[in-house]
C-alpha positions as CSV (number, residue, x, y, z in Angstrom):
1,M,60.2,-37.5,-6.7
2,K,63.6,-36.4,-5.2
3,I,63.8,-32.9,-3.8
4,D,66.4,-30.5,-4.9
5,P,68.2,-29.2,-1.8
6,V,69.9,-26.3,-3.6
7,Y,66.6,-25.1,-5.1
8,L,64.8,-25.4,-1.7
9,K,67.5,-23.5,0.1
10,R,67.3,-20.7,-2.4
11,H,63.5,-20.6,-2.2
12,Y,63.4,-20.4,1.5
13,T,66.1,-17.8,1.6
14,S,64.1,-15.6,-0.8
15,L,61.0,-15.5,1.4
16,S,60.3,-12.8,3.9
17,D,60.1,-13.8,7.6
18,D,56.3,-13.7,7.5
19,A,56.2,-15.7,4.3
20,L,58.6,-18.2,5.6
21,L,56.6,-18.8,8.8
22,A,53.5,-19.0,6.8
23,V,54.7,-22.2,5.1
24,D,52.9,-25.2,6.5
25,R,55.8,-27.3,7.9
26,D,53.6,-30.4,8.3
27,D,53.1,-30.5,4.5
28,L,56.8,-30.9,3.9
29,V,58.7,-34.1,3.4
30,E,61.3,-34.9,6.1
31,A,64.3,-33.7,4.0
32,A,62.5,-30.4,2.9
33,R,61.5,-29.9,6.6
34,A,65.2,-30.1,7.6
35,I,66.1,-27.3,5.1
36,Y,63.1,-25.3,6.3
37,D,64.1,-25.7,9.9
38,A,67.6,-24.6,9.2
39,E,66.5,-21.4,7.5
40,V,64.1,-20.5,10.4
41,A,66.8,-21.2,12.9
42,E,69.4,-19.1,11.0
43,R,67.1,-16.1,11.1
44,G,66.5,-16.6,14.8
45,L,62.7,-16.9,14.3
46,D,60.3,-18.8,16.6
47,T,61.6,-22.4,16.5
48,D,59.0,-23.9,18.8
49,G,57.9,-27.2,17.6
50,L,60.7,-27.6,15.0
51,S,62.5,-30.9,15.0
52,E,66.1,-31.3,16.0
53,M,68.3,-30.8,13.0
54,P,70.2,-33.9,11.8
55,D,73.9,-33.8,11.8
56,S,74.1,-35.0,8.2
57,T,71.9,-35.6,5.2
58,G,74.3,-38.1,3.7
59,D,72.2,-41.1,4.4
60,D,68.9,-39.5,3.4
61,P,67.8,-40.8,-0.1
62,E,66.0,-37.5,-0.7
63,F,69.4,-35.8,-0.8
64,D,70.8,-38.4,-3.3
65,T,71.6,-35.6,-5.8
66,H,73.7,-36.4,-8.9
67,P,77.0,-34.5,-8.9
68,A,76.1,-32.9,-12.2
69,E,73.0,-31.4,-10.6
70,V,75.0,-29.8,-7.9
71,A,77.5,-28.5,-10.4
72,A,74.7,-27.1,-12.5
73,A,73.4,-25.1,-9.6
74,D,76.7,-23.2,-9.5
75,N,76.6,-23.4,-5.7
76,G,74.3,-20.3,-5.8
77,E,76.8,-18.2,-7.7
78,A,75.8,-16.7,-11.0
79,P,77.7,-18.2,-14.0
80,E,79.8,-16.0,-16.3
81,W,77.5,-16.5,-19.2
82,L,74.4,-15.1,-17.3
83,D,74.6,-11.6,-18.9
84,E,74.0,-13.2,-22.3
85,A,71.7,-15.9,-21.2
86,A,68.2,-16.8,-22.5
87,E,65.2,-17.6,-20.4
88,V,63.7,-21.0,-21.3
89,W,61.2,-21.4,-18.5
90,S,59.7,-19.4,-15.6
91,C,57.0,-19.5,-12.9
92,V,55.8,-17.1,-10.3
93,V,56.6,-17.5,-6.6
94,H,53.5,-17.7,-4.3
95,P,54.3,-16.4,-0.8
96,G,53.6,-19.0,1.9
97,R,53.6,-21.9,-0.5
98,G,56.3,-24.5,-1.0
99,P,58.6,-24.1,-4.0
100,A,57.1,-25.1,-7.3
101,P,58.4,-28.7,-8.1
102,E,58.2,-27.9,-11.8
103,A,61.3,-25.6,-11.4
104,A,63.4,-28.5,-10.1
105,D,62.0,-30.8,-12.8
106,A,62.8,-28.4,-15.6
107,R,66.4,-27.8,-14.3
108,A,66.9,-31.6,-13.9
109,V,65.9,-32.2,-17.5
110,L,68.5,-29.7,-18.7
111,V,71.2,-31.1,-16.4
112,E,70.5,-34.6,-17.6
113,A,70.9,-33.3,-21.2
114,G,74.3,-31.7,-20.3
115,I,73.0,-28.2,-20.9
116,P,74.4,-25.5,-18.5
117,C,71.6,-23.8,-16.6
118,Y,71.0,-21.5,-13.8
119,L,67.8,-21.1,-11.7
120,E,67.5,-17.5,-10.5
121,M,65.0,-15.6,-8.4
122,Q,63.9,-12.3,-9.9
123,E,61.7,-9.5,-8.6
124,I,58.8,-8.8,-11.0
125,R,58.7,-5.2,-12.2
126,P,55.8,-3.2,-10.7
127,E,54.2,-2.6,-14.1
128,E,54.1,-6.4,-14.7
129,L,52.5,-7.4,-11.4
130,T,49.2,-9.2,-11.7
131,S,48.8,-9.8,-8.0
132,R,49.7,-8.0,-4.8
133,E,51.0,-11.2,-3.3
134,V,53.1,-12.4,-6.2
135,R,56.2,-10.3,-6.4
136,H,58.9,-12.7,-7.5
137,Q,59.4,-15.4,-10.1
138,W,61.8,-18.2,-10.8
139,R,63.6,-18.0,-14.2
140,L,65.6,-20.9,-15.7
141,M,68.4,-19.5,-17.8
142,V,70.8,-21.1,-20.3
143,P,73.6,-19.8,-22.5
144,G,72.0,-17.9,-25.4
145,N,73.5,-20.2,-28.0
146,L,71.8,-23.2,-26.3
147,N,68.3,-21.6,-26.2
148,L,66.7,-23.7,-28.9
149,K,68.3,-26.9,-27.7
150,A,67.2,-26.3,-24.1
151,T,63.6,-25.4,-25.2
152,S,63.5,-28.6,-27.3
153,E,64.6,-30.7,-24.4
154,L,61.9,-29.2,-22.1
155,D,59.2,-29.7,-24.7
156,R,60.2,-33.3,-25.3
157,E,60.6,-34.3,-21.7
158,I,57.9,-32.3,-20.0
159,F,55.5,-30.2,-22.0
160,N,54.8,-32.5,-25.0
161,E,53.6,-35.2,-22.7
162,D,51.1,-32.8,-21.1
163,F,50.0,-31.6,-24.5
164,E,49.5,-35.2,-25.7
165,A,47.2,-36.0,-22.7
166,E,45.2,-32.8,-23.4
167,W,44.9,-33.7,-27.1
168,K,43.7,-37.2,-26.4
169,A,41.0,-35.9,-24.0
170,H,40.0,-33.4,-26.7
171,L,39.7,-36.1,-29.4
172,E,37.6,-38.3,-27.2
173,A,34.9,-35.7,-27.1
174,F,34.5,-35.6,-30.9
175,S,31.9,-37.4,-32.9
176,D,33.2,-39.8,-35.7
177,A,32.7,-37.1,-38.3
178,E,34.4,-34.4,-36.2
179,L,37.3,-36.8,-35.5
180,R,38.0,-37.4,-39.2
181,A,38.0,-33.7,-39.7
182,M,40.6,-33.1,-37.0
183,H,43.5,-34.9,-38.7
184,P,46.8,-33.6,-37.3
185,Q,47.8,-32.3,-40.8
186,V,44.7,-30.1,-40.7
187,A,44.6,-29.2,-37.0
188,F,48.3,-28.4,-36.9
189,G,48.9,-27.4,-40.5
190,G,50.9,-24.3,-39.4
191,L,53.1,-26.4,-37.2
192,F,53.9,-28.9,-40.0
193,D,54.6,-26.0,-42.3
194,K,57.0,-24.5,-39.8
195,V,58.9,-27.8,-39.4
196,E,59.2,-28.1,-43.2
197,R,60.5,-24.5,-43.5
198,I,63.0,-25.0,-40.7
199,T,64.3,-28.2,-42.3
200,R,64.5,-26.6,-45.7
201,A,66.4,-23.6,-44.4
202,Y,68.8,-25.8,-42.6
203,N,69.5,-28.0,-45.6
204,E,70.0,-24.9,-47.8
205,E,72.6,-23.6,-45.4
206,L,74.4,-26.9,-45.5
207,D,74.4,-26.8,-49.3
208,R,75.6,-23.2,-49.3
209,R,78.6,-24.1,-47.2
210,R,79.0,-27.4,-49.1
211,L,78.7,-29.4,-46.0
212,S,75.9,-31.7,-47.2
């Protein structure tokens, strides 16, 4: 999988000096290691053993980032719509670990779908802390009016596939009788009902506006 240089840079910048040096450099791919080395050198930390920085990443396939991905990152600047944005995905940041690849995956899905998005680092409020080590989280934000569309894209491209695999494994453990009793219309009756209600409400609104 391609790495996201903008995301990596943000992640390493967010770490404390101790957390940054705690990252196992040997576990990083070459392109990620270059970004890591640059952050360490910029802070003037101990650079013993770090490789010489390349003059350019232009020939490195790991940095073959689509222009739309770079644009979607806003070059690290918060977009104007952020005050009215909606969170569609989040994950905690574990000090000393590499950045969660799921964050880059989620943002890439929205970029591919043409949905404006912004990946921000946020400090977790003290009353919400569940660990002394975890103090920050990544939040993937989209314009508020695109909340449902973005959530649907993430479900279809990422989460539904994982759920399908879990469901298959679940069904394999059933006896024949149990399997027949677990028909999707029974197991997920509430979900089917929700879809019917959503569709009905949408069609009724079309009729009310005489758009159908």
